[in-house]
C-alpha positions in Angstrom: 18.5 3.9 4.5 18.5 1.8 7.7 21.4 3.8 9.1 19.6 7.1 8.6 16.7 5.8 10.6 19.0 4.6 13.5 21.1 7.8 13.5 18.0 10.1 13.5 16.3 8.2 16.3 19.5 8.2 18.5 20.2 11.9 18.0 16.7 12.9 18.8 16.7 10.7 21.9 19.9 12.4 23.2 18.5 15.8 22.2 15.3 15.2 24.2 17.2 14.0 27.2 19.3 17.2 27.5 16.9 19.9 26.2 13.7 18.6 27.7 14.9 17.2 31.0 12.6 19.5 33.0 9.5 18.5 31.0 7.4 15.3 31.2 8.1 13.0 28.3 7.4 9.5 27.2 8.4 7.4 24.3 7.8 4.1 22.5 9.8 1.8 20.2 8.3 -0.9 18.1 9.6 -3.7 15.8 7.8 -6.2 13.6 8.5 -9.0 11.1 6.1 -11.1 9.1 5.4 -13.1 6.0 3.4 -11.3 3.3 3.2 -14.2 0.9 4.8 -17.6 0.4 4.6 -20.3 -2.2 6.7 -23.0 -3.8 8.9 -20.4 -5.6 9.9 -18.4 -2.5 8.8 -16.0 0.2 7.9 -12.3 0.6 8.8 -10.8 4.0 8.1 -7.4 5.6 9.9 -5.9 8.6 9.7 -2.6 10.3 11.0 -0.5 13.2 9.4 2.6 14.8 10.6 5.1 17.4 8.7 8.0 18.8 8.9 10.5 21.7 6.2 12.9 23.1 7.2 15.8 25.3 4.5 17.4 27.5 4.8 21.0 28.8 2.3 23.2 30.5 0.9 24.6 27.2 2.3 22.8 24.2 2.9 19.1 23.6 5.6 18.1 21.1 6.1 14.7 19.4 8.6 13.2 17.0 8.4 9.9 15.2 10.6 7.9 12.8 9.6 4.7 11.0 11.5 2.3 8.8 9.8 -0.4 6.7 11.5 -3.0 4.5 10.2 -5.6 2.1 12.1 -8.6 0.7 10.6 -10.8 -2.0 12.1 -13.6 -4.1 8.9 -15.3 -5.5 8.5 -15.8 -9.2 5.9 -13.1 -9.6 7.8 -10.4 -7.7 11.5 -10.3 -7.1 13.3 -7.4 -5.4 13.7 -5.4 -2.2 12.1 -2.1 -0.9 13.3 0.3 1.8 10.9 3.0 3.1 11.6 5.7 5.7 9.2 8.2 7.3 9.9 11.1 9.6 7.4 13.3 11.3 7.3 16.1 13.9 4.3 17.9 15.4 2.8 19.8 18.2 -0.6 20.1 19.9 -2.2 23.0 21.8 -5.6 22.9 23.5 -6.7 19.9 21.4 -5.5 21.6 18.2 -2.9 19.4 16.5 -0.5 19.8 13.6 1.9 17.3 12.1 4.3 17.6 9.3 6.6 14.9 7.8 8.5 13.6 4.9 8.8 10.1 3.4 11.2 8.5 1.0 12.0 5.1 -0.3 14.1 3.1 -2.8 14.3 -0.2 -4.5 18.1 -0.4 -4.4 18.7 -2.9 -7.3 16.3 -4.4 -9.8 12.6 -5.2 -9.3 11.4 -8.0 -11.6 7.7 -8.5 -12.2 6.6 -11.6 -14.1 3.0 -11.9 -15.4 2.2 -15.0 -17.4 5.0 -15.3 -20.0 6.0 -11.6 -19.9 8.8 -10.2 -17.7 9.1 -6.6 -16.7 12.0 -5.0 -14.8 12.6 -1.7 -13.1 16.0 -0.6 -12.0 16.7 1.7 -9.0 13.2 2.9 -8.3 13.1 5.8 -5.8 10.4 8.2 -4.5 10.0 11.0 -2.0 7.4 13.4 -0.8 5.8 15.2 2.2 2.6 15.2 4.1 0.8 17.2 6.7 -2.0 16.4 9.2 -4.3 18.9 11.0 -6.7 18.0 13.8 -9.2 20.9 14.5 -11.8 20.7 17.3 -14.9 22.8 16.7 -16.9 21.7 19.8 -16.8 18.9 22.4 -18.6 16.5 20.1 -17.5 17.7 16.7 -14.0 17.9 15.2 -12.3 17.4 11.9 -9.0 15.9 10.7 -7.4 16.9 7.4 -4.5 15.1 5.7 -2.5 16.1 2.6 0.4 14.4 0.8 2.4 14.8 -2.4 5.5 13.4 -4.0 7.1 11.9 -7.1 8.8 8.7 -8.2 11.5 7.9 -10.7 13.5 4.9 -11.9 16.9 4.7 -13.6 15.9 2.3 -16.4 13.1 -0.1 -17.3 12.5 -3.1 -19.5 8.8 -3.2 -20.2 8.5 -6.2 -22.4 9.0 -4.6 -25.9 9.6 -1.1 -24.5 13.1 -0.2 -23.4 13.2 3.0 -21.5 11.8 4.4 -18.3 8.5 4.6 -16.4 8.0 7.3 -13.8 5.4 9.1 -11.8 6.3 12.8 -12.0 3.6 13.7 -9.6 1.2 12.0 -7.1 -0.9 13.7 -4.5 -4.0 13.2 -2.4 -6.0 14.3 0.6 -8.2 12.8 3.3 -10.8 14.6 5.4 -12.4 13.0 8.5 -15.4 14.5 10.4 -16.1 13.3 14.0 -19.8 13.7 15.0 -21.7 13.1 18.2 -22.6 9.5 19.2 -19.2 8.2 17.8 -20.1 8.6 14.1 -17.2 9.3 11.7 -17.5 10.4 8.1 -14.4 10.4 5.9 -13.7 11.2 2.2 -10.5 10.9 0.2 -9.1 11.7 -3.2 -5.7 10.9 -4.7 -4.2 11.2 -8.2 -1.2 9.5 -9.8 0.4 10.8 -13.0 2.5 8.4 -15.1 5.0 9.0 -17.9 6.9 6.5 -20.1 10.0 7.6 -21.9 12.5 5.8 -24.2 16.3 5.5 -23.6 16.8 8.9 -25.3 14.5 10.3 -22.5 11.8 11.2 -25.0 8.3 10.8 -23.7 6.4 8.2 -25.6 3.4 7.7 -23.3 1.5 9.1 -20.4 -1.5 8.4 -18.2 -3.2 9.0 -14.9 -5.1 7.1 -12.2 -7.7 8.5 -9.8 -8.9 7.1 -6.5 -12.0 8.4 -4.8 -13.7 7.1 -1.7 -16.0 7.9 1.2 -17.3 6.0 4.2 -19.4 6.3 7.4 -18.4 4.4 10.5 -20.0 4.0 14.0 -18.2 2.9 17.1 -19.9 0.9 19.9 -18.4 0.2 23.3 -19.5 -2.2 26.0 -18.0 -2.8 29.4 -18.5 -5.7 31.8 -15.7 -7.7 33.3 -13.7 -6.6 30.2 -14.0 -3.8 27.6 -15.5 -4.6 24.2 -15.3 -2.2 21.3 -17.0 -2.7 17.9 -16.6 -0.5 14.9 -18.7 -0.8 11.7 -17.8 1.0 8.5 -19.7 1.2 5.2 -18.1 2.9 2.2 -17.8 3.4 -1.5 -14.6 3.3 -3.6 -13.9 4.3 -7.2 -10.6 3.6 -9.0 -10.1 4.7 -12.6 -7.7 6.0 -15.1 -6.5 6.0 -18.7 -3.2 6.0 -20.6 -1.8 6.2 -24.1 1.5 5.2 -25.6 2.9 5.8 -29.1 6.3 4.6 -30.4 7.8 4.8 -33.8 10.9 3.4 -35.4 12.9 6.6 -34.9 12.7 6.2 -31.1 13.9 2.6 -31.0 17.6 1.8 -30.4 17.2 -2.0 -30.2 18.1 -3.5 -33.6 16.1 -6.7 -33.1 12.9 -4.9 -32.1 10.1 -6.4 -34.2 7.9 -3.3 -34.4 8.2 -0.1 -36.5 5.1 1.4 -35.0 3.1 0.8 -31.8 0.1 2.6 -30.4 -1.8 1.6 -27.2 -4.9 3.2 -25.6 -6.4 1.9 -22.4 -8.8 3.0 -19.7 -10.4 1.5 -16.6 -13.4 2.3 -14.4 -13.8 0.2 -11.2 -16.6 0.7 -8.7 -16.7 -1.0 -5.3 -18.7 -1.1 -2.1 -16.6 -1.6 1.1 -17.7 -3.1 4.4 -15.4 -3.1 7.5 -16.0 -4.5 10.9 -13.6 -4.4 13.8 -13.8 -6.0 17.3 -11.5 -5.3 20.2 -11.6 -6.9 23.6 -9.5 -5.8 26.6 -9.0 -7.8 29.7 -6.5 -7.6 32.5 -4.0 -9.9 30.9 -4.6 -10.0 27.2 -6.0 -7.9 24.3 -7.7 -9.5 21.3 -8.4 -7.7 18.0 -10.2 -9.0 14.9 -11.0 -7.3 11.6 -13.3 -8.1 8.7 -13.1 -6.4 5.4 -15.2 -6.9 2.2 -14.5 -5.4 -1.2 -17.5 -5.9 -3.4 -17.5 -5.2 -7.1 -20.6 -3.4 -8.4 -19.5 -2.3 -11.9 -16.0 -2.6 -13.3 -14.6 -2.5 -16.8 -11.2 -2.5 -18.6 -10.8 -1.4 -22.2 -7.8 -1.6 -24.4 -7.0 -0.8 -28.1 -3.7 -1.9 -29.7 -2.3 -1.2 -33.1 1.2 -2.3 -34.3 3.1 -2.4 -37.5 5.8 -5.0 -37.9 9.1 -4.2 -39.5 9.5 -5.4 -43.1 12.7 -7.5 -43.4 13.9 -11.1 -43.6 12.2 -11.9 -40.3 9.0 -9.9 -40.3 6.5 -9.3 -43.1 5.5 -5.6 -42.3 1.9 -6.5 -41.5 -0.4 -4.3 -39.4 -2.0 -5.8 -36.3 -5.1 -4.3 -34.6 -6.6 -5.5 -31.4 -9.3 -4.2 -29.1 -10.7 -5.7 -26.0 -13.2 -4.9 -23.3 -13.3 -7.0 -20.1 -15.8 -6.8 -17.3 -15.7 -8.2 -13.8 -18.9 -10.0 -12.8 -21.0 -8.0 -10.5 -20.6 -9.5 -7.0 -17.0 -10.5 -7.4 -15.4 -9.7 -4.1 -12.4 -10.1 -1.8 -12.7 -10.8 1.9 -9.9 -10.0 4.4 -9.8 -11.5 7.9 -7.3 -10.5 10.5 -6.8 -11.7 14.1 -4.3 -10.3 16.6 -3.4 -11.2 20.1 -1.6 -8.7 22.3 0.0 -9.6 25.6 1.1 -6.5 27.7 3.7 -6.9 30.4 5.2 -4.5 32.9 9.0 -4.7 33.5 9.2 -1.6 35.7 6.7 1.1 36.8 7.7 3.2 33.8 8.5 0.5 31.3 6.0 -1.8 29.6 6.5 -4.3 26.8 3.7 -5.6 24.6 4.2 -8.8 22.6 1.8 -9.5 19.8 1.1 -12.0 17.0 -1.4 -11.7 14.1 -2.6 -13.6 11.1 -4.3 -12.3 8.0 -6.4 -14.3 5.5 -7.3 -13.0 2.1 -10.2 -14.9 0.4 -11.1 -14.1 -3.2 -14.7 -14.8 -4.2 -14.4 -14.6 -8.0 -16.9 -15.9 -10.5 -15.9 -18.5 -13.1 -16.6 -15.9 -15.8 -14.1 -13.5 -14.4 -11.5 -16.3 -13.8 -11.8 -17.3 -17.5 -11.1 -13.7 -18.5 -7.9 -13.1 -16.6 -6.3 -16.5 -15.9 -6.2 -20.2 -16.7 -6.7 -22.7 -14.0 -4.1 -25.4 -13.4 -5.8 -28.8 -14.0 -4.7 -32.4 -14.0 -5.4 -35.0 -16.6 -9.0 -35.5 -15.5 -9.7 -31.8 -15.8 -10.1 -31.2 -12.1 -8.4 -28.4 -10.3 -5.1 -29.5 -8.8 -4.9 -29.1 -5.0 -1.8 -30.1 -3.0 0.1 -29.2 0.1 1.7 -26.2 -1.5 -1.7 -24.4 -1.5 -2.1 -25.2 2.2 1.4 -23.8 2.8 0.4 -20.6 1.0 -2.8 -20.2 3.0 -1.5 -20.8 6.5 2.1 -19.3 6.2 1.2 -16.1 4.4 0.1 -13.0 6.4 1.8 -13.9 9.7 3.4 -11.1 11.8 5.2 -11.1 15.1 6.2 -8.0 17.0 7.0 -6.2 20.2 6.4 -2.6 21.4 8.2 -0.9 24.3 6.6 2.0 26.1 8.7 4.1 28.5 
């Protein structure tokens, strides 16, 4: 996938040089590498490269962009690689803008997920889809931006604890609408849906489900200028995430001789409601640019429900008994996650038409979870005295996770 990104970027660069030599054009190239997460078991890295060109003519402006993103992880919880590529092309005329693009990605080998004592594996995950963006101005102080995307996902084979088969998303789609009002107010709303299907090794569907994501927010931008420029953006929003799923499997669909169950049925649903608060600050001076972001995700009412029924096989090992289990778990109101990000950007000029920006950024994620919720979903690691264990490994995770370094060239 990396070679596709490089070839497409190079071919378009040559094409633009020859076919648009009489037009005004500019371009940019960007690369970044960073640590997503690190602990005693390993490290998760992300790396990306981006290349774009804009061609300006007397009436129409054209632009082309390619982006490659990769993720490498070898920690105990998540082990695998991801390659993602995105290509877009668009044009603008008299402030009216239209962009269309495609995206595709793949986990080339095996993705292993370990939760507590359970290990899940997905082999050769791939996905693809398309998207479009329209920017429509209605007046000098009022405009709208509309985004659509759709795609699907599949995997070659899965090992989902006691289920041997495949999990796919035959369809996912969504949309975002932004409305720009006078006095720098922005109202946005989005909706997305993800369909899921579970099949056995005979490619017979044994389960399905869906997830919905709905959100809206209102933001206001403030600008101040003295010796340097200062911009502040405040955003208040609402987010809902919910879904349900069901799975039924009987002995006739099982091809694993040592499988303990002759029948399994699972029903589950979730409804999660959050308030979001975002605040961004940007300072521009002659030599440096500083950006900081604050994000708060506050739970106001969230619940998870699950019903489980299973019948064991009756043989020398299992007694053929029926097991039933139902559970309802609630997050405490007020549980929240805080995200903090700081970025320093240092722009330089090599030539009159060539500039290079170097930047570094650090992200902190701080969970503020009540003891009640912690007891529901995890067990704390304690020493012999019952106190929570704290060592240098925790400090390493805090300070070495979420670091990114990058450079951007504009020409």
